[in-house]
C-alpha positions in Angstrom: 0.4 -47.5 -15.9 1.0 -48.9 -19.7 4.8 -48.9 -20.6 3.4 -49.5 -24.4 5.4 -47.6 -27.2 2.8 -46.2 -29.7 3.4 -45.5 -33.4 5.7 -42.0 -32.6 8.1 -43.8 -30.4 6.6 -42.2 -27.1 5.0 -44.3 -24.5 2.1 -43.5 -22.2 4.1 -42.9 -19.5 6.3 -41.1 -21.7 3.7 -38.1 -23.0 2.6 -38.2 -19.5 5.8 -36.9 -18.6 6.0 -34.5 -21.1 2.5 -33.4 -20.8 3.6 -32.3 -17.3 6.9 -30.6 -18.0 5.6 -29.1 -20.9 2.0 -27.4 -18.1 4.6 -26.2 -15.7 7.9 -25.0 -18.5 4.4 -22.9 -19.9 3.5 -22.0 -16.7 6.5 -20.2 -15.6 7.5 -18.7 -19.1 4.0 -17.0 -18.6 4.3 -15.9 -15.1 7.4 -14.7 -16.3 5.8 -12.6 -18.7 3.8 -11.1 -16.5 6.0 -10.5 -14.1 7.7 -8.2 -16.9 4.9 -6.1 -18.2 3.4 -5.8 -14.5 6.9 -3.8 -13.8 7.1 -1.8 -17.2 3.6 -0.5 -16.7 4.5 0.3 -13.4 6.7 2.2 -14.6 5.4 3.9 -18.4 4.8 6.9 -18.6 3.5 7.9 -22.5 2.0 6.3 -25.3 5.2 4.7 -26.6 5.6 2.2 -23.5 2.3 1.5 -24.3 2.5 0.3 -27.5 5.9 -0.6 -26.5 4.2 -2.7 -23.7 1.4 -4.6 -27.0 4.2 -5.0 -29.5 6.1 -7.1 -27.0 2.6 -9.1 -25.7 2.1 -9.3 -29.2 5.1 -10.8 -30.4 5.2 -12.8 -27.0 1.8 -14.2 -28.0 3.5 -15.6 -31.7 6.1 -17.2 -29.6 4.6 -18.8 -27.3 1.9 -20.7 -29.9 4.5 -21.5 -31.7 7.1 -22.8 -29.4 4.9 -25.5 -27.4 4.4 -27.7 -29.9 3.5 -30.8 -28.1 2.6 -33.4 -31.0 5.1 -36.3 -30.3 7.4 -35.8 -33.7 8.1 -32.2 -32.1 8.8 -32.8 -28.5 12.3 -33.8 -28.6 12.8 -30.1 -30.7 9.9 -28.6 -27.7 12.2 -29.8 -25.0 15.6 -28.8 -26.5 14.3 -25.3 -27.2 12.8 -25.2 -23.9 16.2 -26.4 -22.4 18.5 -23.9 -23.7 16.6 -21.2 -22.9 16.8 -22.1 -19.2 12.2 -23.1 -18.9 13.2 -26.5 -17.8 16.2 -28.9 -15.8 17.0 -32.2 -18.3 16.4 -33.6 -14.3 12.5 -32.5 -15.3 12.1 -35.2 -17.4 13.6 -38.2 -15.8 11.2 -41.2 -17.3 12.4 -40.3 -20.6 14.1 -43.2 -22.8 17.6 -42.8 -22.2 18.4 -42.0 -26.7 15.8 -39.2 -26.3 17.0 -37.3 -23.4 20.4 -37.4 -25.3 18.6 -36.0 -28.1 17.6 -33.2 -26.2 20.6 -32.4 -24.5 23.1 -32.2 -27.7 20.2 -30.3 -29.3 19.7 -27.5 -26.6 23.0 -26.9 -27.1 22.9 -25.4 -30.8 
């Protein structure tokens, strides 16, 4: 496996790690959302609650589409947000350059 750094400063290994971590975080977040929606549907008793679920899903779709930015120049920020929200741990990013890990950790505390 090559560790050559490309023009964005991410090695092929780091990109592979990033893709795995992003996939896992997305799966965690969407599974949590589905469980939340299932619970709300079970407790639904009127149309207003149905529209609230619709609004929640619309907002979450917008949020998810923007949050999981896979562009290499945005990965540090994406990981910092996911770390701050608890969807990933810093340990899952083991293998990334220590400077990137430091930036992610620092940004997640803001």
